[in-house]
A tleap script that builds the chain and sets N, CA, C and O, in Angstrom:
source leaprc.protein.ff14SB
mol = sequence {
  NMET THR SER VAL VAL ASN THR THR PRO ALA
  PRO GLU THR CYS PRO ASP CYS ASP GLY GLU
  ARG GLN VAL LEU THR ALA GLN VAL VAL GLY
  ARG GLY LEU ARG ARG ARG THR VAL GLU GLN
  TYR ALA ALA CYS LEU THR CYS ASP GLY THR
  GLY HIE THR PRO ASN GLY GLY ALA THR CSER
}
set mol.1.N position { 63.551 -21.758 54.645 }
set mol.1.CA position { 63.848 -22.904 54.822 }
set mol.1.C position { 65.101 -22.986 54.341 }
set mol.1.O position { 65.447 -22.615 53.219 }
set mol.2.N position { 66.157 -23.722 55.606 }
set mol.2.CA position { 67.371 -24.179 54.856 }
set mol.2.C position { 67.777 -25.554 54.909 }
set mol.2.O position { 67.714 -26.442 55.759 }
set mol.3.N position { 68.422 -25.411 53.179 }
set mol.3.CA position { 68.974 -27.079 53.126 }
set mol.3.C position { 70.027 -26.976 53.608 }
set mol.3.O position { 70.765 -25.991 53.583 }
set mol.4.N position { 70.250 -28.283 54.237 }
set mol.4.CA position { 70.495 -29.196 54.617 }
set mol.4.C position { 72.327 -30.450 53.029 }
set mol.4.O position { 72.285 -31.404 52.252 }
set mol.5.N position { 73.800 -29.109 53.694 }
set mol.5.CA position { 74.361 -29.996 51.963 }
set mol.5.C position { 75.580 -31.097 53.760 }
set mol.5.O position { 76.243 -30.881 54.775 }
set mol.6.N position { 75.000 -32.236 52.826 }
set mol.6.CA position { 76.489 -33.058 53.644 }
set mol.6.C position { 77.715 -33.138 53.233 }
set mol.6.O position { 77.976 -33.681 52.160 }
set mol.7.N position { 78.784 -32.539 54.128 }
set mol.7.CA position { 80.120 -32.104 53.833 }
set mol.7.C position { 81.194 -33.173 53.585 }
set mol.7.O position { 82.231 -33.037 52.935 }
set mol.8.N position { 80.578 -34.678 54.471 }
set mol.8.CA position { 81.246 -35.538 54.537 }
set mol.8.C position { 82.085 -35.605 52.837 }
set mol.8.O position { 81.534 -35.274 51.787 }
set mol.9.N position { 83.631 -36.164 52.986 }
set mol.9.CA position { 83.850 -36.233 51.321 }
set mol.9.C position { 83.989 -37.504 51.184 }
set mol.9.O position { 84.376 -38.104 52.187 }
set mol.10.N position { 83.821 -38.013 50.382 }
set mol.10.CA position { 84.377 -39.177 49.418 }
set mol.10.C position { 85.740 -39.972 49.383 }
set mol.10.O position { 86.855 -39.509 49.147 }
set mol.11.N position { 85.397 -41.268 49.669 }
set mol.11.CA position { 86.869 -41.409 50.025 }
set mol.11.C position { 87.397 -41.750 49.179 }
set mol.11.O position { 86.715 -42.265 48.293 }
set mol.12.N position { 88.887 -41.652 48.980 }
set mol.12.CA position { 89.377 -41.796 48.075 }
set mol.12.C position { 89.039 -43.047 47.703 }
set mol.12.O position { 88.178 -43.693 48.300 }
set mol.13.N position { 89.861 -43.595 46.425 }
set mol.13.CA position { 89.830 -44.945 45.854 }
set mol.13.C position { 91.049 -45.963 45.485 }
set mol.13.O position { 91.627 -45.364 44.578 }
set mol.14.N position { 91.504 -46.763 45.632 }
set mol.14.CA position { 92.469 -47.702 45.753 }
set mol.14.C position { 93.496 -47.325 44.934 }
set mol.14.O position { 93.031 -47.506 43.808 }
set mol.15.N position { 94.963 -46.781 44.776 }
set mol.15.CA position { 95.557 -46.666 43.630 }
set mol.15.C position { 96.053 -48.109 43.139 }
set mol.15.O position { 96.838 -48.196 42.195 }
set mol.16.N position { 95.645 -49.060 43.707 }
set mol.16.CA position { 96.013 -50.424 43.226 }
set mol.16.C position { 95.102 -51.006 42.390 }
set mol.16.O position { 95.534 -51.754 41.513 }
set mol.17.N position { 94.030 -50.830 42.479 }
set mol.17.CA position { 92.734 -51.638 42.299 }
set mol.17.C position { 91.993 -50.491 41.179 }
set mol.17.O position { 91.438 -50.894 40.156 }
set mol.18.N position { 92.043 -49.612 41.394 }
set mol.18.CA position { 91.271 -48.385 40.771 }
set mol.18.C position { 89.638 -48.514 41.255 }
set mol.18.O position { 88.716 -48.623 40.447 }
set mol.19.N position { 89.440 -48.473 42.965 }
set mol.19.CA position { 88.050 -48.697 43.368 }
set mol.19.C position { 87.534 -50.255 42.897 }
set mol.19.O position { 86.794 -50.882 43.655 }
set mol.20.N position { 87.820 -50.635 42.045 }
set mol.20.CA position { 87.102 -52.095 41.564 }
set mol.20.C position { 87.836 -53.108 42.744 }
set mol.20.O position { 88.872 -53.282 42.103 }
set mol.21.N position { 87.953 -53.531 43.413 }
set mol.21.CA position { 88.181 -54.182 45.094 }
set mol.21.C position { 88.502 -55.668 44.288 }
set mol.21.O position { 87.930 -56.655 44.751 }
set mol.22.N position { 89.404 -55.859 43.091 }
set mol.22.CA position { 89.999 -56.459 42.765 }
set mol.22.C position { 91.126 -56.436 41.645 }
set mol.22.O position { 90.905 -55.456 40.933 }
set mol.23.N position { 92.359 -57.200 41.165 }
set mol.23.CA position { 93.354 -56.994 40.387 }
set mol.23.C position { 93.298 -57.916 39.594 }
set mol.23.O position { 92.489 -58.843 39.640 }
set mol.24.N position { 94.565 -57.673 38.399 }
set mol.24.CA position { 94.414 -58.956 37.245 }
set mol.24.C position { 95.871 -58.779 37.361 }
set mol.24.O position { 96.614 -57.808 37.221 }
set mol.25.N position { 96.199 -61.061 37.914 }
set mol.25.CA position { 97.387 -61.704 38.357 }
set mol.25.C position { 97.490 -62.245 37.138 }
set mol.25.O position { 96.612 -62.397 36.289 }
set mol.26.N position { 98.920 -62.598 37.107 }
set mol.26.CA position { 99.358 -63.346 36.286 }
set mol.26.C position { 100.347 -64.607 36.467 }
set mol.26.O position { 101.359 -64.243 37.066 }
set mol.27.N position { 100.367 -65.890 36.156 }
set mol.27.CA position { 101.335 -66.671 36.455 }
set mol.27.C position { 101.837 -67.206 35.474 }
set mol.27.O position { 101.069 -67.288 34.516 }
set mol.28.N position { 102.688 -67.549 35.351 }
set mol.28.CA position { 103.848 -68.315 34.467 }
set mol.28.C position { 103.649 -70.045 34.820 }
set mol.28.O position { 104.036 -70.621 35.836 }
set mol.29.N position { 103.034 -70.552 33.821 }
set mol.29.CA position { 103.853 -72.504 33.903 }
set mol.29.C position { 104.459 -72.582 32.652 }
set mol.29.O position { 104.576 -72.109 31.522 }
set mol.30.N position { 104.815 -73.525 33.548 }
set mol.30.CA position { 105.450 -74.436 32.582 }
set mol.30.C position { 106.951 -73.654 31.839 }
set mol.30.O position { 107.107 -72.476 32.163 }
set mol.31.N position { 108.090 -74.307 30.818 }
set mol.31.CA position { 108.744 -74.060 30.429 }
set mol.31.C position { 109.695 -74.749 28.754 }
set mol.31.O position { 109.850 -75.750 28.055 }
set mol.32.N position { 109.999 -73.600 28.878 }
set mol.32.CA position { 110.352 -73.635 27.274 }
set mol.32.C position { 108.912 -73.341 26.566 }
set mol.32.O position { 107.919 -72.735 26.968 }
set mol.33.N position { 109.219 -74.044 25.299 }
set mol.33.CA position { 108.000 -73.889 24.179 }
set mol.33.C position { 105.978 -74.453 24.922 }
set mol.33.O position { 104.811 -74.196 24.624 }
set mol.34.N position { 106.603 -75.154 25.784 }
set mol.34.CA position { 105.000 -74.899 27.004 }
set mol.34.C position { 104.608 -74.245 27.809 }
set mol.34.O position { 103.706 -74.614 28.560 }
set mol.35.N position { 105.233 -72.973 27.886 }
set mol.35.CA position { 105.083 -72.089 28.812 }
set mol.35.C position { 103.602 -71.466 28.320 }
set mol.35.O position { 103.221 -71.184 27.184 }
set mol.36.N position { 103.171 -71.400 29.133 }
set mol.36.CA position { 102.382 -69.938 28.911 }
set mol.36.C position { 101.663 -69.591 30.377 }
set mol.36.O position { 102.166 -70.062 31.398 }
set mol.37.N position { 100.398 -68.702 30.455 }
set mol.37.CA position { 100.643 -67.414 30.562 }
set mol.37.C position { 98.459 -67.975 31.376 }
set mol.37.O position { 97.443 -68.227 30.727 }
set mol.38.N position { 98.680 -67.932 32.908 }
set mol.38.CA position { 97.456 -68.079 33.083 }
set mol.38.C position { 97.319 -66.584 34.634 }
set mol.38.O position { 97.896 -66.253 35.669 }
set mol.39.N position { 95.777 -66.047 33.488 }
set mol.39.CA position { 96.041 -65.041 34.501 }
set mol.39.C position { 94.437 -64.929 35.031 }
set mol.39.O position { 93.459 -65.258 34.360 }
set mol.40.N position { 94.423 -64.603 35.845 }
set mol.40.CA position { 92.836 -64.524 36.495 }
set mol.40.C position { 92.703 -62.696 37.565 }
set mol.40.O position { 93.525 -61.794 37.410 }
set mol.41.N position { 91.668 -62.626 38.399 }
set mol.41.CA position { 91.095 -61.897 39.343 }
set mol.41.C position { 91.859 -62.760 40.387 }
set mol.41.O position { 92.052 -63.973 40.455 }
set mol.42.N position { 92.263 -61.612 41.253 }
set mol.42.CA position { 92.220 -62.142 43.043 }
set mol.42.C position { 91.803 -60.376 43.653 }
set mol.42.O position { 92.037 -59.259 43.193 }
set mol.43.N position { 91.109 -60.867 44.861 }
set mol.43.CA position { 90.933 -59.814 45.685 }
set mol.43.C position { 92.255 -58.898 46.292 }
set mol.43.O position { 93.138 -59.456 46.945 }
set mol.44.N position { 92.293 -57.052 45.922 }
set mol.44.CA position { 92.973 -56.477 46.134 }
set mol.44.C position { 93.639 -56.414 47.544 }
set mol.44.O position { 92.952 -56.252 48.553 }
set mol.45.N position { 95.028 -56.550 47.587 }
set mol.45.CA position { 95.747 -57.093 49.326 }
set mol.45.C position { 95.952 -55.029 49.363 }
set mol.45.O position { 95.923 -54.701 50.549 }
set mol.46.N position { 96.001 -54.674 49.105 }
set mol.46.CA position { 95.965 -53.164 49.441 }
set mol.46.C position { 95.107 -52.872 50.309 }
set mol.46.O position { 95.439 -52.951 51.492 }
set mol.47.N position { 93.691 -52.430 49.931 }
set mol.47.CA position { 93.180 -51.858 50.457 }
set mol.47.C position { 91.656 -52.635 51.113 }
set mol.47.O position { 90.576 -52.150 51.449 }
set mol.48.N position { 92.304 -54.355 51.090 }
set mol.48.CA position { 91.381 -55.569 51.420 }
set mol.48.C position { 90.551 -55.854 50.813 }
set mol.48.O position { 89.725 -56.749 50.992 }
set mol.49.N position { 90.669 -55.028 49.894 }
set mol.49.CA position { 89.132 -55.204 48.824 }
set mol.49.C position { 87.536 -54.420 49.273 }
set mol.49.O position { 86.431 -54.655 48.784 }
set mol.50.N position { 87.815 -53.675 50.102 }
set mol.50.CA position { 87.250 -52.797 49.617 }
set mol.50.C position { 86.879 -51.430 49.016 }
set mol.50.O position { 85.949 -50.638 49.168 }
set mol.51.N position { 88.260 -51.500 48.093 }
set mol.51.CA position { 88.103 -50.603 46.760 }
set mol.51.C position { 88.349 -48.953 47.319 }
set mol.51.O position { 88.633 -48.098 46.480 }
set mol.52.N position { 88.247 -48.658 48.471 }
set mol.52.CA position { 89.255 -47.658 49.093 }
set mol.52.C position { 90.692 -47.509 49.643 }
set mol.52.O position { 91.101 -48.533 50.190 }
set mol.53.N position { 91.448 -46.590 49.624 }
set mol.53.CA position { 92.218 -46.030 50.074 }
set mol.53.C position { 92.542 -46.106 51.389 }
set mol.53.O position { 91.995 -45.439 52.267 }
set mol.54.N position { 93.909 -47.348 51.654 }
set mol.54.CA position { 94.086 -47.767 53.199 }
set mol.54.C position { 94.432 -46.571 54.075 }
set mol.54.O position { 95.398 -45.865 53.786 }
set mol.55.N position { 93.312 -46.209 55.632 }
set mol.55.CA position { 93.754 -45.785 56.689 }
set mol.55.C position { 93.209 -44.437 55.669 }
set mol.55.O position { 93.691 -43.354 56.001 }
set mol.56.N position { 92.406 -44.418 54.659 }
set mol.56.CA position { 91.410 -42.620 54.388 }
set mol.56.C position { 92.939 -42.249 54.031 }
set mol.56.O position { 93.431 -41.376 54.745 }
set mol.57.N position { 93.626 -42.712 53.177 }
set mol.57.CA position { 94.372 -42.141 52.991 }
set mol.57.C position { 95.646 -41.198 53.477 }
set mol.57.O position { 96.142 -40.228 52.903 }
set mol.58.N position { 96.050 -41.903 54.903 }
set mol.58.CA position { 96.976 -41.156 55.799 }
set mol.58.C position { 98.421 -42.164 55.839 }
set mol.58.O position { 98.641 -43.338 56.138 }
set mol.59.N position { 99.448 -40.721 55.246 }
set mol.59.CA position { 100.417 -41.876 55.838 }
set mol.59.C position { 101.511 -41.281 56.737 }
set mol.59.O position { 101.711 -40.091 56.980 }
set mol.60.N position { 102.505 -42.889 57.397 }
set mol.60.CA position { 102.703 -42.440 58.788 }
set mol.60.C position { 104.078 -42.748 58.553 }
set mol.60.O position { 104.911 -42.576 59.443 }
savepdb mol mol.pdb
quit
């Protein structure tokens, strides 16, 4: 009996979100002593939220 091995390479993870599909964003609000930084997560725009390298890692 012959075993079959799937040789399809795993897709590379996105370099910006490391495969997490979202990135931490920060925005500074206010001025002077009342200034503060608001952090939140947003969908990664590089990979469109898939977590994989865009275009299969191909460069054009």
